[in-house]
Structures are given as structure tokens and as C-alpha cells.
Residue frames as a rotation matrix with the C-alpha (Angstrom) as fourth column:
UNK 1
0.262 -0.734 0.627 125.26
0.722 -0.282 -0.632 27.98
0.641 0.618 0.456 38.12
UNK 2
-0.122 -0.413 -0.902 127.43
0.937 -0.347 0.033 30.31
-0.327 -0.842 0.429 40.18
UNK 3
0.710 0.336 -0.619 127.47
0.258 -0.942 -0.216 34.06
-0.656 -0.007 -0.755 40.24
UNK 4
0.356 -0.606 0.712 129.14
0.868 -0.067 -0.492 35.63
0.346 0.793 0.502 37.25
UNK 5
0.580 -0.253 -0.774 131.61
0.441 -0.702 0.560 38.32
-0.685 -0.666 -0.296 38.23
UNK 6
0.931 -0.358 0.073 133.71
-0.156 -0.571 -0.806 40.95
0.330 0.739 -0.587 36.56
UNK 7
0.196 -0.950 -0.244 137.49
0.581 0.313 -0.751 40.90
0.790 0.006 0.613 36.58
UNK 8
-0.327 -0.302 0.895 137.45
-0.379 -0.826 -0.417 43.90
0.866 -0.476 0.156 38.89
UNK 9
0.568 0.622 0.538 135.22
-0.760 0.146 0.634 42.12
0.316 -0.769 0.556 41.44
UNK 10
0.890 -0.255 -0.378 137.32
0.285 0.958 0.026 38.95
0.355 -0.131 0.926 41.35
UNK 11
-0.076 -0.978 0.195 140.58
0.411 -0.209 -0.888 40.87
0.909 0.012 0.418 41.69
UNK 12
-0.132 0.095 0.987 139.20
-0.665 -0.746 -0.017 42.91
0.735 -0.659 0.162 44.57
UNK 13
0.822 0.492 0.288 137.95
-0.543 0.520 0.660 39.90
0.175 -0.698 0.694 46.48
UNK 14
0.643 -0.674 -0.364 141.24
0.524 0.733 -0.434 38.07
0.559 0.088 0.824 45.85
UNK 15
-0.316 -0.787 0.529 143.25
0.088 -0.580 -0.810 41.00
0.945 -0.209 0.253 47.22
UNK 16
0.189 0.479 0.857 140.93
-0.824 -0.398 0.404 41.38
0.535 -0.782 0.319 50.21
UNK 17
0.967 0.242 -0.078 141.10
-0.176 0.857 0.484 37.73
0.184 -0.454 0.872 51.12
UNK 18
0.348 -0.919 -0.185 144.86
0.596 0.369 -0.714 37.52
0.724 0.138 0.676 50.62
UNK 19
-0.295 -0.441 0.848 145.38
-0.286 -0.806 -0.518 40.62
0.912 -0.395 0.112 52.75
UNK 20
0.467 0.542 0.699 143.20
-0.823 -0.024 0.568 39.32
0.324 -0.840 0.434 55.61
UNK 21
0.928 -0.185 -0.323 144.92
0.234 0.965 0.122 35.93
0.289 -0.188 0.939 55.58
UNK 22
0.022 -0.990 0.136 148.35
0.495 -0.108 -0.862 37.61
0.868 0.087 0.488 55.65
UNK 23
-0.132 0.000 0.991 147.35
-0.638 -0.765 -0.085 39.96
0.759 -0.644 0.102 58.48
UNK 24
0.838 0.481 0.257 146.01
-0.512 0.532 0.674 37.00
0.188 -0.697 0.692 60.48
UNK 25
0.645 -0.677 -0.354 149.31
0.552 0.733 -0.397 35.16
0.528 0.061 0.847 59.91
UNK 26
-0.237 -0.790 0.566 151.37
0.113 -0.601 -0.792 38.16
0.965 -0.124 0.231 61.03
UNK 27
0.141 0.402 0.905 149.25
-0.826 -0.456 0.331 38.59
0.546 -0.794 0.268 64.13
UNK 28
0.932 0.355 0.074 149.30
-0.340 0.787 0.515 34.91
0.125 -0.505 0.854 65.13
UNK 29
0.530 -0.791 -0.305 152.99
0.433 0.562 -0.705 34.22
0.729 0.242 0.641 64.49
UNK 30
0.942 -0.245 -0.229 155.45
0.139 -0.338 0.931 34.61
-0.305 -0.909 -0.284 67.33
UNK 31
0.225 -0.895 0.384 158.49
0.973 0.225 -0.045 34.81
-0.046 0.384 0.922 65.03
UNK 32
-0.302 -0.391 -0.869 160.53
0.267 -0.910 0.316 38.02
-0.915 -0.137 0.380 64.68
UNK 33
0.453 0.642 -0.619 159.34
-0.348 -0.512 -0.786 40.23
-0.821 0.571 -0.009 61.82
UNK 34
-0.190 -0.599 -0.778 162.10
-0.967 -0.022 0.253 39.25
-0.168 0.800 -0.575 59.34
UNK 35
-0.941 -0.153 0.301 161.42
-0.151 0.988 0.027 35.57
-0.302 -0.020 -0.953 60.02
UNK 36
-0.040 0.994 0.104 157.67
0.105 0.108 -0.989 36.09
-0.994 -0.028 -0.109 59.55
UNK 37
0.424 0.150 -0.893 158.34
-0.763 -0.472 -0.441 37.50
-0.488 0.869 -0.086 56.10
UNK 38
-0.519 -0.763 -0.385 160.86
-0.854 0.444 0.271 34.81
-0.036 0.469 -0.882 55.23
UNK 39
-0.988 0.102 0.112 158.63
0.086 0.987 -0.139 31.90
-0.125 -0.127 -0.984 56.30
UNK 40
-0.365 0.917 -0.159 155.23
-0.757 -0.392 -0.523 33.24
-0.542 -0.071 0.837 55.27
UNK 41
-0.209 0.362 0.908 152.82
0.249 0.918 -0.308 30.61
-0.946 0.162 -0.282 53.98
UNK 42
-0.977 -0.069 0.203 152.13
0.210 -0.128 0.969 30.26
-0.041 0.989 0.140 50.29
UNK 43
-0.583 0.806 -0.104 148.82
-0.785 -0.592 -0.185 31.78
-0.211 -0.027 0.977 49.18
UNK 44
-0.292 0.593 0.750 145.77
0.045 0.792 -0.609 29.54
-0.955 -0.144 -0.258 49.10
UNK 45
-0.990 0.045 -0.130 144.45
-0.131 -0.001 0.991 28.42
0.044 0.999 0.007 45.74
UNK 46
-0.322 0.946 0.039 140.77
-0.099 0.008 -0.995 29.02
-0.942 -0.324 0.091 45.10
UNK 47
-0.033 0.422 0.906 138.46
0.896 0.414 -0.160 28.31
-0.443 0.806 -0.392 42.20
UNK 48
0.839 0.356 -0.411 138.14
0.229 -0.917 -0.326 32.07
-0.493 0.180 -0.851 41.83
UNK 49
0.016 -0.922 -0.387 141.83
-0.378 -0.364 0.852 32.23
-0.926 0.133 -0.354 40.89
UNK 50
-0.600 -0.193 0.776 141.32
0.513 0.652 0.559 29.82
-0.614 0.734 -0.292 38.01
UNK 51
0.406 0.840 0.359 138.31
0.878 -0.248 -0.410 31.79
-0.255 0.482 -0.838 36.80
UNK 52
0.722 -0.189 -0.665 140.18
-0.095 -0.980 0.175 35.08
-0.685 -0.063 -0.726 37.11
UNK 53
-0.374 -0.924 0.075 143.16
-0.114 0.126 0.986 33.68
-0.920 0.360 -0.152 35.19
UNK 54
-0.382 0.320 0.867 140.87
0.848 0.494 0.192 32.50
-0.367 0.809 -0.460 32.38
UNK 55
0.728 0.679 -0.090 139.08
0.611 -0.704 -0.362 35.87
-0.309 0.209 -0.928 32.21
UNK 56
0.390 -0.672 -0.629 142.42
-0.301 -0.739 0.603 37.70
-0.870 -0.046 -0.491 32.07
UNK 57
-0.590 -0.606 0.534 143.65
0.274 0.472 0.838 35.42
-0.760 0.641 -0.113 29.27
UNK 58
0.074 0.717 0.693 140.50
0.978 0.083 -0.191 36.08
-0.194 0.692 -0.696 27.27
UNK 59
0.836 0.219 -0.503 140.84
0.223 -0.973 -0.053 39.83
-0.502 -0.068 -0.862 27.85
UNK 60
-0.031 -0.941 -0.336 144.51
-0.290 -0.314 0.904 39.81
-0.957 0.125 -0.263 26.76
UNK 61
-0.529 -0.120 0.840 143.73
0.645 0.586 0.490 37.78
-0.551 0.801 -0.233 23.63
UNK 62
0.492 0.777 0.393 141.02
0.862 -0.373 -0.342 40.21
-0.119 0.507 -0.853 22.58
UNK 63
0.682 -0.332 -0.651 143.38
-0.093 -0.923 0.374 43.13
-0.725 -0.194 -0.661 23.27
UNK 64
-0.434 -0.885 0.170 146.08
0.015 0.182 0.983 41.58
-0.901 0.429 -0.065 21.07
UNK 65
-0.211 0.437 0.875 143.55
0.933 0.357 0.047 41.00
-0.292 0.826 -0.483 18.28
UNK 66
0.816 0.555 -0.163 142.40
0.503 -0.820 -0.271 44.64
-0.284 0.139 -0.949 18.45
UNK 67
0.321 -0.778 -0.540 145.98
-0.290 -0.624 0.726 45.90
-0.902 -0.076 -0.426 18.34
UNK 68
-0.565 -0.530 0.633 146.84
0.375 0.518 0.769 43.64
-0.735 0.671 -0.094 15.39
UNK 69
0.211 0.737 0.642 143.75
0.964 -0.047 -0.262 44.83
-0.163 0.674 -0.720 13.49
UNK 70
0.866 0.097 -0.491 144.59
0.122 -0.992 0.018 48.49
-0.485 -0.075 -0.871 14.17
UNK 71
-0.085 -0.979 -0.185 148.20
-0.227 -0.162 0.960 47.95
-0.970 0.124 -0.208 13.07
UNK 72
-0.523 -0.088 0.848 147.14
0.692 0.536 0.482 46.21
-0.497 0.839 -0.220 9.85
UNK 73
0.587 0.771 0.247 144.58
0.793 -0.485 -0.369 48.95
-0.165 0.413 -0.896 9.07
UNK 74
0.671 -0.407 -0.620 147.22
-0.191 -0.903 0.386 51.60
-0.716 -0.141 -0.683 9.62
UNK 75
-0.421 -0.854 0.306 149.65
0.059 0.311 0.949 49.68
-0.905 0.418 -0.081 7.42
UNK 76
-0.132 0.459 0.878 147.03
0.944 0.328 -0.029 49.44
-0.301 0.826 -0.477 4.65
UNK 77
0.837 0.467 -0.285 146.45
0.396 -0.877 -0.272 53.20
-0.377 0.115 -0.919 4.77
UNK 78
0.258 -0.828 -0.497 150.16
-0.470 -0.557 0.685 53.89
-0.844 0.057 -0.533 4.19
């Protein structure tokens, strides 16, 4: 089984890797700057992205449930 990570670790590594790939592309390309931006490659897809997306969905669902519970409790008090 792989290493379990937090959302913060996954997001950080995703941003680091994306940034390094983009910097490498900018450095290697001989196009003018505007053309580099216009024709930049699409980001790579990694398993980490799927895991991060699933973790974020779970986090958002739990947040919605907590908000709904708090709203219903407040409504019951009034």
C-alpha cells in the first residue's frame, strides 16, 4: 500500500511539480514569450491528482454536512 498523505502535502507536491515542469518548458522553448504562454503544454495527469480530487470531494461533503447540521440546529432554536 502506498504512502497516505494529507491534502496539504498532495497540493504542495502538485504545485512544486507543475512549477518545475513549467519552468523547464519556458527555459527549453525558443519561442517568443507570448508564444510560449499561448502554446504551453497541458499539465500532466498523475495518480496523485485523482487521489487529491477524491480527498477534496470528501472534505467538501463533510463541510456541507456540518453546515447543514448547524443551520438546522439554529433553525430549531428559533
